[in-house]
Phi, psi and omega in degrees: 000318181296324178291323170305316181287337184277333181300303182303322186290329176291318176300330179275320188290324176298314170295322180298309178299318185296320176306305188294332185272313187260314183279311181303315180296327174291329181279305186266349187092164187283330179244141191229351184204165174250137177232139174278346176261125183270120174245117189290153185071347183243358178233157174287129172267175176300321176302314178297320179292321175305315184281320187284335185264015171284136183279128176271190186294332182281354185083014178252149169302153185290316190230192189273336187278119181251317192229138177293134184104349180291139184264125179299155181300312178301330177288319174304313176304310182302317183294314185291318181293328181289318191282334185251348176306317177293321181295310183297323181297322178292318180293319182269001175060039174247015176289153175292145177294145178284152182269013177278000000 
């Protein structure tokens, strides 16, 4: 039964991940929010800012990080999906039953 549920989910997830990785950063930019709390790997650090603000030959900055604490698009998606998935599952009554 679990395998049957996994097939449609994979058909949905692969194109969805491709959108989040390839299309959305090009449309919306790499960073989408500022956070006062530093979470490694999903936010711009001081080192990222130093590397990314170097001007290349075309007169443009090399990377997406301009300010320390900017949240990458995929990091924002991760934070918001983890924060809201439980609430949405309760509202739609699609949460997994407890084992108690």
